[in-house]
N, CA, C and O of each residue as an XYZ file, in Angstrom:
876
protein
N     -16.622    -14.506     12.500
C     -15.181    -14.466     12.778
C     -14.421    -13.685     11.703
O     -13.556    -12.865     12.012
N     -14.761    -13.954     10.425
C     -14.104    -13.228      9.333
C     -14.382    -11.734      9.406
O     -13.506    -10.913      9.134
N     -15.609    -11.395      9.775
C     -15.971     -9.979      9.895
C     -15.106     -9.290     10.941
O     -14.586     -8.201     10.696
N     -14.949     -9.914     12.101
C     -14.132     -9.331     13.166
C     -12.667     -9.197     12.720
O     -12.012     -8.192     12.998
N     -12.173    -10.217     12.031
C     -10.783    -10.180     11.554
C     -10.602     -9.040     10.553
O      -9.613     -8.310     10.608
N     -11.559     -8.892      9.641
C     -11.471     -7.853      8.606
C     -11.540     -6.457      9.217
O     -10.742     -5.585      8.875
N     -12.500     -6.247     10.127
C     -12.637     -4.939     10.781
C     -11.381     -4.620     11.587
O     -10.932     -3.474     11.605
N     -10.815     -5.619     12.250
C      -9.586     -5.414     13.017
C      -8.450     -4.960     12.115
O      -7.694     -4.055     12.468
N      -8.328     -5.598     10.932
C      -7.282     -5.207      9.989
C      -7.480     -3.770      9.513
O      -6.522     -3.002      9.428
N      -8.725     -3.411      9.202
C      -8.994     -2.044      8.755
C      -8.612     -1.032      9.838
O      -7.996     -0.005      9.551
N      -8.982     -1.334     11.080
C      -8.687     -0.415     12.183
C      -7.189     -0.331     12.464
O      -6.679      0.735     12.810
N      -6.486     -1.451     12.316
C      -5.031     -1.441     12.508
C      -4.344     -0.572     11.463
O      -3.424      0.182     11.780
N      -4.798     -0.681     10.209
C      -4.228      0.160      9.151
C      -4.457      1.630      9.468
O      -3.541      2.444      9.345
N      -5.668      1.972      9.872
C      -5.979      3.364     10.203
C      -5.120      3.836     11.374
O      -4.613      4.958     11.360
N      -4.954      2.981     12.388
C      -4.132      3.339     13.552
C      -2.692      3.636     13.145
O      -2.142      4.669     13.527
N      -2.069      2.730     12.367
C      -0.668      2.926     11.988
C      -0.505      4.074     10.990
O       0.568      4.671     10.900
N      -1.562      4.383     10.246
C      -1.512      5.550      9.352
C      -1.535      6.837     10.163
O      -0.767      7.760      9.892
N      -2.414      6.899     11.155
C      -2.452      8.081     12.031
C      -1.153      8.222     12.810
O      -0.680      9.336     13.038
N      -0.574      7.097     13.219
C       0.735      7.128     13.875
C       1.789      7.688     12.925
O       2.671      8.444     13.333
N       1.684      7.305     11.645
C       2.613      7.809     10.635
C       2.544      9.319     10.494
O       3.573      9.973     10.328
N       1.325      9.889     10.560
C       1.181     11.350     10.507
C       1.955     12.006     11.653
O       2.569     13.058     11.478
N       1.917     11.375     12.817
C       2.616     11.914     13.984
C       4.133     11.817     13.811
O       4.862     12.752     14.142
N       4.600     10.682     13.292
C       6.038     10.458     13.135
C       6.633     11.362     12.070
O       7.726     11.901     12.241
N       5.908     11.527     10.966
C       6.478     12.209      9.802
C       6.693     13.695     10.033
O       7.399     14.347      9.263
N       6.097     14.234     11.078
C       6.254     15.663     11.387
C       7.727     16.030     11.534
O       8.139     17.122     11.145
N       8.515     15.122     12.092
C       9.931     15.405     12.351
C      10.865     14.876     11.263
O      12.084     14.893     11.433
N      10.306     14.410     10.158
C      11.134     13.913      9.057
C      11.665     15.077      8.223
O      11.084     16.162      8.237
N      12.765     14.859      7.497
C      13.256     15.901      6.573
C      12.168     16.291      5.578
O      11.350     15.462      5.181
N      12.167     17.554      5.183
C      11.091     18.084      4.350
C      10.895     17.297      3.069
O       9.762     17.067      2.647
N      12.010     16.872      2.432
C      11.901     16.175      1.147
C      11.151     14.855      1.278
O      10.500     14.410      0.333
N      11.244     14.230      2.449
C      10.545     12.970      2.694
C       9.173     13.232      3.300
O       8.225     12.489      3.044
N       9.067     14.281      4.100
C       7.822     14.582      4.808
C       6.651     14.801      3.850
O       5.555     14.290      4.078
N       6.884     15.556      2.783
C       5.790     15.913      1.868
C       5.233     14.662      1.186
O       4.021     14.446      1.189
N       6.104     13.840      0.605
C       5.640     12.659     -0.111
C       5.013     11.650      0.852
O       4.004     11.027      0.522
N       5.599     11.484      2.035
C       5.045     10.551      3.019
C       3.658     11.003      3.470
O       2.766     10.177      3.661
N       3.479     12.294      3.638
C       2.163     12.820      4.026
C       1.129     12.539      2.946
O      -0.007     12.177      3.253
N       1.514     12.704      1.680
C       0.618     12.367      0.569
C       0.228     10.893      0.638
O      -0.936     10.544      0.437
N       1.202     10.029      0.922
C       0.946      8.590      1.038
C      -0.089      8.315      2.125
O      -1.036      7.559      1.909
N       0.091      8.924      3.281
C      -0.829      8.665      4.396
C      -2.235      9.181      4.088
O      -3.220      8.574      4.508
N      -2.334     10.287      3.364
C      -3.648     10.800      2.950
C      -4.328      9.813      2.009
O      -5.518      9.533      2.153
N      -3.575      9.284      1.044
C      -4.128      8.311      0.102
C      -4.603      7.055      0.830
O      -5.641      6.486      0.489
N      -3.838      6.627      1.832
C      -4.229      5.442      2.603
C      -5.553      5.686      3.316
O      -6.449      4.843      3.270
N      -5.678      6.828      3.970
C      -6.928      7.131      4.678
C      -8.106      7.209      3.711
O      -9.210      6.782      4.051
N      -7.890      7.746      2.516
C      -8.955      7.811      1.515
C      -9.409      6.404      1.121
O     -10.607      6.141      1.023
N      -8.453      5.506      0.897
C      -8.812      4.122      0.529
C      -9.566      3.437      1.657
O     -10.561      2.752      1.418
N      -9.103      3.616      2.868
C      -9.718      2.884      3.979
C     -11.056      3.482      4.401
O     -11.899      2.770      4.946
N     -11.263      4.756      4.164
C     -12.601      5.332      4.338
C     -13.561      4.692      3.337
O     -14.706      4.379      3.666
N     -13.072      4.502      2.104
C     -13.889      3.849      1.072
C     -14.199      2.403      1.452
O     -15.324      1.941      1.260
N     -13.210      1.681      1.991
C     -13.433      0.283      2.379
C     -14.448      0.181      3.508
O     -15.258     -0.745      3.532
N     -14.413      1.114      4.430
C     -15.406      1.105      5.512
C     -16.805      1.360      4.968
O     -17.773      0.749      5.420
N     -16.912      2.264      3.995
C     -18.213      2.526      3.370
C     -18.699      1.279      2.637
O     -19.880      0.939      2.709
N     -17.796      0.595      1.933
C     -18.165     -0.632      1.208
C     -18.625     -1.734      2.166
O     -19.440     -2.584      1.808
N     -18.097     -1.703      3.371
C     -18.483     -2.689      4.376
C     -19.845     -2.369      4.981
O     -20.634     -3.271      5.265
N     -20.118     -1.073      5.179
C     -21.309     -0.674      5.936
C     -22.488     -0.277      5.053
O     -23.638     -0.355      5.484
N     -22.213      0.145      3.827
C     -23.261      0.673      2.946
C     -23.824     -0.434      2.063
O     -23.064     -1.202      1.473
N     -25.129     -0.522      1.968
C     -25.761     -1.582      1.175
C     -26.213     -1.120     -0.209
O     -26.609     -1.943     -1.034
N     -26.159      0.182     -0.470
C     -26.632      0.711     -1.748
C     -25.557      0.568     -2.822
O     -24.464      1.118     -2.692
N     -25.874     -0.174     -3.886
C     -24.897     -0.487     -4.924
C     -24.395      0.752     -5.657
O     -23.251      0.769     -6.112
N     -25.213      1.778     -5.780
C     -24.801      2.940     -6.573
C     -23.586      3.644     -5.968
O     -22.802      4.265     -6.686
N     -23.433      3.544     -4.652
C     -22.280      4.169     -4.014
C     -20.976      3.453     -4.364
O     -19.901      4.050     -4.320
N     -21.080      2.178     -4.708
C     -19.877      1.401     -4.992
C     -19.159      1.928     -6.237
O     -17.929      1.964     -6.277
N     -19.920      2.334     -7.242
C     -19.313      2.872     -8.459
C     -18.607      4.196     -8.181
O     -17.612      4.523     -8.827
N     -19.125      4.953     -7.219
C     -18.502      6.225     -6.856
C     -17.186      6.000     -6.123
O     -16.324      6.880     -6.102
N     -17.029      4.818     -5.518
C     -15.843      4.529     -4.716
C     -14.723      3.874     -5.517
O     -13.643      3.611     -4.987
N     -14.986      3.613     -6.793
C     -14.002      2.907     -7.615
C     -12.637      3.588     -7.588
O     -11.616      2.914     -7.456
N     -12.606      4.898     -7.709
C     -11.330      5.610     -7.782
C     -10.523      5.481     -6.494
O      -9.296      5.567     -6.516
N     -11.213      5.274     -5.371
C     -10.527      5.165     -4.079
C     -10.125      3.729     -3.754
O      -9.162      3.495     -3.024
N     -10.861      2.783     -4.293
C     -10.635      1.377     -3.959
C      -9.255      0.876     -4.369
O      -8.655      0.057     -3.672
N      -8.756      1.365     -5.492
C      -7.490      0.855     -6.039
C      -6.289      1.752     -5.732
O      -5.257      1.658     -6.396
N      -6.422      2.610     -4.738
C      -5.325      3.519     -4.410
C      -4.070      2.803     -3.939
O      -2.994      3.400     -3.899
N      -4.194      1.531     -3.583
C      -2.988      0.782     -3.191
C      -2.003      0.654     -4.349
O      -0.808      0.464     -4.124
N      -2.494      0.755     -5.593
C      -1.591      0.756     -6.737
C      -0.642      1.955     -6.684
O       0.439      1.930     -7.273
N      -1.062      3.011     -5.966
C      -0.206      4.185     -5.810
C       0.627      4.089     -4.539
O       1.855      4.166     -4.586
N      -0.048      3.921     -3.399
C       0.681      4.121     -2.140
C       1.605      2.979     -1.735
O       2.585      3.215     -1.029
N       1.323      1.749     -2.160
C       2.250      0.661     -1.824
C       3.604      0.849     -2.528
O       4.638      0.759     -1.864
N       3.638      1.106     -3.845
C       4.946      1.368     -4.475
C       5.685      2.562     -3.864
O       6.908      2.532     -3.726
N       4.945      3.608     -3.499
C       5.607      4.781     -2.923
C       6.117      4.462     -1.519
O       7.217      4.876     -1.153
N       5.329      3.733     -0.731
C       5.803      3.273      0.581
C       7.112      2.498      0.432
O       8.062      2.700      1.188
N       7.136      1.609     -0.559
C       8.321      0.799     -0.793
C       9.525      1.642     -1.170
O      10.621      1.425     -0.654
N       9.331      2.602     -2.065
C      10.446      3.444     -2.511
C      11.003      4.297     -1.377
O      12.220      4.407     -1.224
N      10.117      4.904     -0.577
C      10.584      5.735      0.531
C      11.330      4.884      1.563
O      12.398      5.265      2.041
N      10.752      3.726      1.898
C      11.368      2.854      2.905
C      12.752      2.392      2.456
O      13.702      2.422      3.238
N      12.865      1.968      1.209
C      14.150      1.474      0.711
C      15.156      2.620      0.592
O      16.346      2.429      0.844
N      14.685      3.802      0.211
C      15.577      4.969      0.159
C      16.206      5.222      1.530
O      17.401      5.500      1.633
N      15.389      5.122      2.577
C      15.898      5.351      3.935
C      16.833      4.220      4.357
O      17.880      4.467      4.956
N      16.456      2.978      4.043
C      17.244      1.822      4.471
C      18.577      1.705      3.739
O      19.560      1.223      4.301
N      18.606      2.150      2.478
C      19.798      1.918      1.666
C      20.943      2.863      2.036
O      22.109      2.550      1.794
N      20.613      4.023      2.623
C      21.629      4.956      3.141
C      22.666      5.320      2.089
O      23.869      5.224      2.331
N      22.200      5.731      0.941
C      23.112      6.081     -0.142
C      22.845      7.521     -0.568
O      21.814      7.823     -1.170
N      23.784      8.401     -0.247
C      23.606      9.820     -0.563
C      23.625     10.110     -2.059
O      23.236     11.193     -2.495
N      24.083      9.131     -2.844
C      24.138      9.338     -4.293
C      22.752      9.230     -4.939
O      22.554      9.669     -6.072
N      21.801      8.645     -4.215
C      20.433      8.526     -4.729
C      19.701      9.832     -4.449
O      19.600     10.261     -3.299
N      19.198     10.452     -5.488
C      18.500     11.730     -5.372
C      17.017     11.475     -5.122
O      16.354     10.817     -5.923
N      16.498     11.994     -4.010
C      15.084     11.769     -3.681
C      14.159     12.403     -4.711
O      12.991     12.028     -4.814
N      14.671     13.352     -5.465
C      13.866     13.967     -6.527
C      13.352     12.916     -7.511
O      12.238     13.030     -8.023
N      14.165     11.894     -7.770
C      13.751     10.845     -8.703
C      12.578     10.045     -8.150
O      11.701      9.622     -8.903
N      12.560      9.836     -6.832
C      11.429      9.143     -6.211
C      10.170     10.000     -6.310
O       9.084      9.488     -6.582
N      10.321     11.301     -6.088
C       9.181     12.218     -6.257
C       8.651     12.176     -7.686
O       7.441     12.168     -7.912
N       9.576     12.149     -8.649
C       9.184     12.150    -10.058
C       8.454     10.860    -10.428
O       7.417     10.898    -11.091
N       8.996      9.718     -9.998
C       8.343      8.431    -10.267
C       6.968      8.383     -9.607
O       6.009      7.882    -10.194
N       6.875      8.901     -8.397
C       5.596      8.919     -7.672
C       4.563      9.757     -8.421
O       3.399      9.374     -8.532
N       5.003     10.900     -8.931
C       4.091     11.763     -9.690
C       3.596     11.053    -10.937
O       2.414     11.138    -11.271
N       4.490     10.353    -11.632
C       4.097      9.604    -12.833
C       3.072      8.528    -12.479
O       2.080      8.352    -13.187
N       3.316      7.809    -11.380
C       2.380      6.755    -10.942
C       1.005      7.346    -10.655
O      -0.014      6.794    -11.068
N       0.980      8.473     -9.944
C      -0.301      9.101     -9.584
C      -1.053      9.570    -10.825
O      -2.260      9.353    -10.942
N      -0.340     10.214    -11.755
C      -0.987     10.712    -12.983
C      -1.531      9.543    -13.818
O      -2.670      9.588    -14.281
N      -0.721      8.509    -14.005
C      -1.166      7.346    -14.779
C      -2.379      6.675    -14.135
O      -3.300      6.242    -14.827
N      -2.365      6.597    -12.815
C      -3.487      5.974    -12.107
C      -4.793      6.707    -12.426
O      -5.792      6.083    -12.783
N      -4.774      8.021    -12.295
C      -6.020      8.765    -12.496
C      -6.402      8.869    -13.971
O      -7.563      9.129    -14.288
N      -5.450      8.670    -14.868
C      -5.797      8.585    -16.288
C      -6.488      7.262    -16.604
O      -7.371      7.197    -17.459
N      -6.070      6.203    -15.895
C      -6.609      4.870    -16.159
C      -7.888      4.555    -15.403
O      -8.770      3.873    -15.924
N      -7.990      5.048    -14.183
C      -9.026      4.555    -13.282
C     -10.439      4.782    -13.810
O     -11.310      3.934    -13.615
N     -10.679      5.893    -14.463
C     -12.023      6.193    -14.922
C     -12.387      5.415    -16.195
O     -13.559      5.316    -16.558
N     -11.359      4.862    -16.868
C     -11.608      4.020    -18.034
C     -11.634      2.538    -17.671
O     -12.009      1.697    -18.487
N     -11.238      2.233    -16.460
C     -11.053      0.855    -16.043
C     -12.391      0.191    -15.708
O     -13.068      0.618    -14.772
N     -12.786     -0.858    -16.463
C     -14.016     -1.578    -16.115
C     -13.788     -2.452    -14.891
O     -12.736     -3.076    -14.747
N     -14.780     -2.490    -14.013
C     -14.622     -3.248    -12.771
C     -15.823     -4.174    -12.554
O     -16.903     -3.981    -13.111
N     -15.585     -5.170    -11.731
C     -16.654     -6.052    -11.274
C     -16.977     -5.710     -9.822
O     -16.087     -5.675     -8.972
N     -18.239     -5.462     -9.549
C     -18.682     -5.168     -8.187
C     -19.610     -6.286     -7.741
O     -20.601     -6.593     -8.403
N     -19.276     -6.881     -6.624
C     -20.071     -8.031     -6.171
C     -20.223     -7.997     -4.657
O     -19.349     -7.521     -3.933
N     -21.359     -8.517     -4.199
C     -21.590     -8.722     -2.777
C     -21.076    -10.109     -2.437
O     -21.463    -11.092     -3.069
N     -20.207    -10.190     -1.441
C     -19.624    -11.484     -1.087
C     -20.694    -12.430     -0.552
O     -21.694    -11.986      0.012
N     -20.483    -13.742     -0.728
C     -21.449    -14.724     -0.203
C     -21.769    -14.492      1.273
O     -22.917    -14.619      1.700
N     -20.734    -14.149      2.045
C     -20.958    -13.735      3.432
C     -21.288    -12.248      3.400
O     -20.396    -11.409      3.521
N     -22.579    -11.920      3.236
C     -22.989    -10.548      2.926
C     -22.616     -9.555      4.016
O     -22.581     -8.354      3.751
N     -22.334    -10.016      5.241
C     -21.950     -9.090      6.308
C     -20.605     -8.438      6.031
O     -20.260     -7.434      6.654
N     -19.830     -9.012      5.085
C     -18.528     -8.453      4.743
C     -18.625     -7.377      3.663
O     -17.613     -6.788      3.282
N     -19.819     -7.122      3.178
C     -20.015     -6.043      2.232
C     -19.601     -6.378      0.811
O     -19.578     -7.542      0.413
N     -19.272     -5.330      0.045
C     -18.974     -5.452     -1.372
C     -17.475     -5.596     -1.637
O     -16.633     -5.199     -0.833
N     -17.185     -6.172     -2.781
C     -15.814     -6.214     -3.275
C     -15.790     -5.638     -4.689
O     -16.706     -5.872     -5.477
N     -14.748     -4.893     -5.001
C     -14.566     -4.317     -6.333
C     -13.265     -4.856     -6.895
O     -12.218     -4.743     -6.259
N     -13.322     -5.439     -8.075
C     -12.118     -6.007     -8.680
C     -11.981     -5.540    -10.120
O     -12.969     -5.204    -10.774
N     -10.751     -5.523    -10.602
C     -10.475     -5.114    -11.990
C     -10.850     -6.253    -12.925
O     -10.590     -7.419    -12.629
N     -11.468     -5.911    -14.067
C     -11.794     -6.942    -15.050
C     -10.525     -7.503    -15.680
O      -9.472     -6.866    -15.673
N     -10.651     -8.718    -16.227
C      -9.480     -9.476    -16.684
C      -8.643     -8.758    -17.737
O      -7.434     -8.980    -17.813
N      -9.259     -7.908    -18.547
C      -8.489     -7.246    -19.591
C      -7.546     -6.171    -19.041
O      -6.779     -5.573    -19.796
N      -7.602     -5.926    -17.734
C      -6.661     -5.007    -17.084
C      -5.736     -5.764    -16.144
O      -5.204     -5.194    -15.191
N      -5.546     -7.060    -16.418
C      -4.717     -7.900    -15.564
C      -3.257     -7.402    -15.520
O      -2.526     -7.690    -14.573
N      -2.849     -6.655    -16.552
C      -1.458     -6.193    -16.599
C      -1.128     -5.266    -15.435
O       0.043     -5.118    -15.087
N      -2.133     -4.639    -14.825
C      -1.882     -3.815    -13.645
C      -1.353     -4.661    -12.497
O      -0.448     -4.250    -11.771
N      -1.927     -5.844    -12.344
C      -1.436     -6.767    -11.319
C      -0.015     -7.231    -11.644
O       0.799     -7.432    -10.743
N       0.276     -7.396    -12.923
C       1.625     -7.826    -13.315
C       2.641     -6.743    -12.967
O       3.705     -7.039    -12.422
N       2.317     -5.493    -13.279
C       3.208     -4.380    -12.945
C       3.382     -4.258    -11.432
O       4.486     -4.019    -10.942
N       2.298     -4.421    -10.712
C       2.317     -4.367     -9.252
C       3.183     -5.503     -8.694
O       3.931     -5.318     -7.734
N       3.067     -6.672     -9.313
C       3.871     -7.833     -8.908
C       5.360     -7.578     -9.151
O       6.190     -7.831     -8.277
N       5.692     -7.076    -10.344
C       7.095     -6.796    -10.690
C       7.687     -5.784     -9.714
O       8.820     -5.932     -9.258
N       6.908     -4.760     -9.405
C       7.346     -3.720     -8.472
C       7.743     -4.337     -7.128
O       8.786     -3.994     -6.570
N       6.918     -5.239     -6.614
C       7.207     -5.838     -5.306
C       8.322     -6.878     -5.376
O       9.024     -7.097     -4.389
N       8.490     -7.513     -6.518
C       9.643     -8.412     -6.678
C      10.943     -7.606     -6.621
O      11.925     -8.040     -6.018
N      10.939     -6.433     -7.253
C      12.118     -5.545     -7.194
C      12.388     -5.134     -5.752
O      13.530     -5.167     -5.294
N      11.317     -4.741     -5.027
C      11.486     -4.360     -3.618
C      12.055     -5.520     -2.804
O      12.894     -5.321     -1.925
N      11.593     -6.723     -3.101
C      12.069     -7.911     -2.376
C      13.563     -8.122     -2.614
O      14.322     -8.341     -1.669
N      13.978     -8.057     -3.864
C      15.386     -8.271     -4.208
C      16.276     -7.216     -3.562
O      17.313     -7.540     -2.982
N      15.864     -5.942     -3.665
C      16.660     -4.851     -3.081
C      16.720     -4.984     -1.561
O      17.768     -4.757     -0.957
N      15.601     -5.351     -0.946
C      15.562     -5.483      0.517
C      16.465     -6.606      0.999
O      17.127     -6.478      2.029
N      16.493     -7.709      0.253
C      17.386     -8.823      0.602
C      18.839     -8.376      0.493
O      19.659     -8.711      1.348
N      19.161     -7.622     -0.553
C      20.528     -7.107     -0.715
C      20.913     -6.175      0.432
O      22.044     -6.213      0.916
N      19.972     -5.340      0.862
C      20.242     -4.449      1.996
C      20.503     -5.278      3.256
O      21.439     -5.009      4.009
N      19.662     -6.288      3.468
C      19.806     -7.136      4.656
C      21.183     -7.807      4.695
O      21.773     -7.955      5.765
N      21.685     -8.206      3.537
C      22.950     -8.939      3.470
C      24.177     -8.049      3.655
O      25.287     -8.557      3.818
N      23.992     -6.737      3.630
C      25.129     -5.832      3.816
C      25.467     -5.722      5.301
O      24.590     -5.782      6.162
N      26.747     -5.559      5.574
C      27.169     -5.366      6.961
C      26.681     -4.012      7.458
O      26.613     -3.044      6.700
N      26.347     -3.960      8.722
C      25.905     -2.730      9.390
C      24.621     -2.158      8.791
O      24.345     -0.969      8.945
N      23.844     -2.984      8.118
C      22.558     -2.519      7.609
C      21.512     -2.623      8.718
O      21.724     -3.294      9.728
N      20.399     -1.959      8.515
C      19.296     -2.028      9.477
C      18.549     -3.342      9.250
O      17.721     -3.447      8.345
N      18.849     -4.344     10.083
C      18.283     -5.678      9.888
C      16.773     -5.698     10.131
O      16.032     -6.389      9.431
N      16.328     -4.933     11.128
C      14.891     -4.931     11.422
C      14.126     -4.293     10.265
O      13.132     -4.845      9.794
N      14.591     -3.127      9.807
C      13.913     -2.448      8.710
C      13.903     -3.260      7.431
O      12.879     -3.340      6.753
N      15.053     -3.873      7.089
C      15.114     -4.676      5.864
C      14.259     -5.927      5.983
O      13.674     -6.366      4.993
N      14.174     -6.515      7.183
C      13.302     -7.677      7.396
C      11.832     -7.293      7.203
O      11.058     -8.030      6.592
N      11.467     -6.130      7.735
C      10.090     -5.651      7.551
C       9.772     -5.472      6.067
O       8.700     -5.861      5.603
N      10.713     -4.880      5.329
C      10.507     -4.658      3.893
C      10.432     -5.979      3.139
O       9.604     -6.133      2.241
N      11.288     -6.935      3.496
C      11.259     -8.262      2.861
C       9.916     -8.934      3.103
O       9.291     -9.456      2.180
N       9.484     -8.912      4.353
C       8.222     -9.564      4.716
C       7.048     -8.891      4.012
O       6.154     -9.568      3.505
N       7.052     -7.543      3.981
C       5.967     -6.801      3.323
C       5.908     -7.127      1.833
O       4.825     -7.333      1.286
N       7.067     -7.175      1.173
C       7.109     -7.490     -0.259
C       6.643     -8.920     -0.521
O       5.890     -9.169     -1.462
N       7.095     -9.859      0.313
C       6.691    -11.268      0.148
C       5.184    -11.432      0.291
O       4.544    -12.083     -0.535
N       4.617    -10.840      1.342
C       3.173    -10.960      1.567
C       2.395    -10.276      0.448
O       1.326    -10.744      0.057
N       2.928     -9.174     -0.066
C       2.258     -8.491     -1.185
C       2.240     -9.386     -2.426
O       1.231     -9.459     -3.127
N       3.343    -10.058     -2.691
C       3.410    -10.969     -3.846
C       2.371    -12.080     -3.698
O       1.684    -12.427     -4.659
N       2.260    -12.631     -2.496
C       1.251    -13.665     -2.229
C      -0.151    -13.097     -2.406
O      -1.024    -13.742     -2.986
N      -0.359    -11.883     -1.900
C      -1.671    -11.242     -1.982
C      -2.102    -11.000     -3.421
O      -3.280    -11.139     -3.751
N      -1.158    -10.642     -4.273
C      -1.469    -10.405     -5.687
C      -1.942    -11.697     -6.356
O      -2.881    -11.686     -7.152
N      -1.287    -12.800     -6.026
C      -1.607    -14.074     -6.670
C      -2.831    -14.769     -6.074
O      -3.474    -15.581     -6.738
N      -3.146    -14.448     -4.825
C      -4.204    -15.166     -4.106
C      -5.562    -15.160     -4.814
O      -6.184    -16.216     -4.929
N      -6.047    -13.996     -5.296
C      -7.365    -13.999     -5.957
C      -7.423    -14.858     -7.220
O      -8.503    -15.281     -7.634
N      -6.264    -15.115     -7.834
C      -6.230    -15.963     -9.028
C      -6.262    -17.442     -8.663
O      -6.488    -18.291     -9.525
N      -6.037    -17.751     -7.390
C      -5.960    -19.143     -6.942
C      -7.188    -19.589     -6.180
O      -7.615    -20.737     -6.299
N      -7.767    -18.673     -5.386
C      -8.949    -19.024     -4.594
C      -9.975    -17.907     -4.678
O      -9.649    -16.773     -5.026
N     -11.223    -18.240     -4.353
C     -12.264    -17.225     -4.292
C     -12.020    -16.314     -3.091
O     -11.486    -16.734     -2.065
N     -12.428    -15.058     -3.249
C     -12.225    -14.097     -2.171
C     -12.907    -14.533     -0.884
O     -14.108    -14.803     -0.869
N     -12.138    -14.599      0.190
C     -12.711    -14.850      1.510
C     -13.062    -13.543      2.202
O     -14.004    -13.469      2.990
N     -12.278    -12.509      1.889
C     -12.489    -11.173      2.428
C     -12.659    -10.193      1.273
O     -12.182    -10.450      0.168
N     -13.337     -9.070      1.519
C     -13.485     -8.080      0.441
C     -12.139     -7.597     -0.089
O     -11.977     -7.385     -1.291
N     -11.176     -7.425      0.815
C      -9.842     -6.966      0.438
C      -8.820     -7.701      1.285
O      -9.008     -7.861      2.491
N      -7.732     -8.152      0.655
C      -6.623     -8.727      1.411
C      -5.665     -7.584      1.742
O      -4.866     -7.172      0.901
N      -5.750     -7.080      2.962
C      -5.065     -5.826      3.305
C      -3.859     -6.015      4.226
O      -3.246     -5.034      4.648
N      -3.514     -7.266      4.539
C      -2.377     -7.499      5.438
C      -1.100     -6.899      4.860
O      -0.295     -6.317      5.587
N      -0.917     -7.045      3.545
C       0.300     -6.516      2.914
C       0.381     -4.997      3.032
O       1.461     -4.446      3.242
N      -0.753     -4.324      2.899
C      -0.755     -2.867      3.033
C      -0.408     -2.466      4.465
O       0.336     -1.510      4.683
N      -0.945     -3.196      5.432
C      -0.611     -2.954      6.832
C       0.895     -3.100      7.064
O       1.502     -2.290      7.766
N       1.487     -4.132      6.474
C       2.923     -4.375      6.655
C       3.767     -3.267      6.024
O       4.771     -2.851      6.604
N       3.373     -2.787      4.847
C       4.131     -1.705      4.215
C       4.011     -0.415      5.026
O       4.970      0.351      5.116
N       2.845     -0.173      5.613
C       2.660      1.034      6.432
C       3.522      0.946      7.693
O       4.147      1.930      8.089
N       3.554     -0.237      8.326
C       4.407     -0.432      9.497
C       5.877     -0.240      9.119
O       6.644      0.365      9.869
N       6.264     -0.758      7.950
C       7.646     -0.587      7.474
C       7.980      0.885      7.282
O       9.037      1.350      7.707
N       7.075      1.612      6.642
C       7.307      3.046      6.431
C       7.373      3.791      7.763
O       8.243      4.640      7.956
N       6.460      3.477      8.680
C       6.487      4.113     10.007
C       7.829      3.865     10.699
O       8.412      4.775     11.288
N       8.306      2.629     10.622
C       9.581      2.276     11.256
C      10.729      3.093     10.641
O      11.556      3.655     11.359
N      10.764      3.149      9.323
C      11.843      3.878      8.636
C      11.784      5.369      8.941
O      12.818      6.002      9.150
N      10.585      5.928      8.969
C      10.443      7.346      9.308
C      10.871      7.605     10.745
O      11.450      8.651     11.039
N      10.595      6.674     11.632
C      11.027      6.803     13.024
C      12.549      6.820     13.113
O      13.120      7.546     13.926
N      13.205      6.017     12.271
C      14.667      5.978     12.286
C      15.272      7.313     11.874
O      16.224      7.786     12.495
N      14.728      7.914     10.840
C      15.302      9.204     10.410
C      14.870     10.325     11.336
O      15.534     11.358     11.413
N      13.749     10.129     12.047
C      13.332     11.099     13.048
C      14.389     11.170     14.157
O      14.654     12.233     14.718
N      14.986     10.006     14.456
C      15.970      9.949     15.529
C      17.368     10.333     15.056
O      18.119     11.007     15.763
N      17.708      9.881     13.817
C      19.098     10.001     13.377
C      19.303     10.989     12.249
O      20.422     11.452     12.027
N      18.223     11.325     11.522
C      18.357     12.143     10.334
C      18.859     11.327      9.176
O      19.169     10.147      9.336
N      18.948     11.950      7.976
C      19.454     11.253      6.797
C      20.575     12.069      6.165
O      21.143     11.658      5.153
């Protein structure tokens, strides 16, 4: 049952990512480029997760380390793009989001090859391998947590404004909340699945929704 649930989640993420490629074609250029990069990063991570599920050779797992943690990049960028669209404030320069995204990407690739990881086969071996960051890099989870708390607060503020996009802000609130839970979950219980990916699915759906809105109305 867990295997079917996990495979379904992986396929749903891939589906909504491919849908995002279709939607983003009609987005403004400044948003289109960064969103396309996000969708490419998502596909790279999920190709790696499928390999980790299907491949039994441990040596391949070390090669996939750089792709496994790409959510540290694309979830914050998904959040920034979605909130930029939802907040509807012309005073916010999208260049700053591009700049922050570039810093995140550069820092990630500077850290990832130095980052020690634990690779383990789950007790339910049909679910494949899991790769996790060693405890001395726990601060990455803290930064990731803070990032999503900020998204949660901003999304709630957007929701409370009159004439705001209630559906989009609700999606962002829900995605941020589930991400916060997902970050804390491995510290509370043993992994049931190789990856808790529901939060990533929710952020991708949120981004797709926001891109669809600007496809129709522009920014």
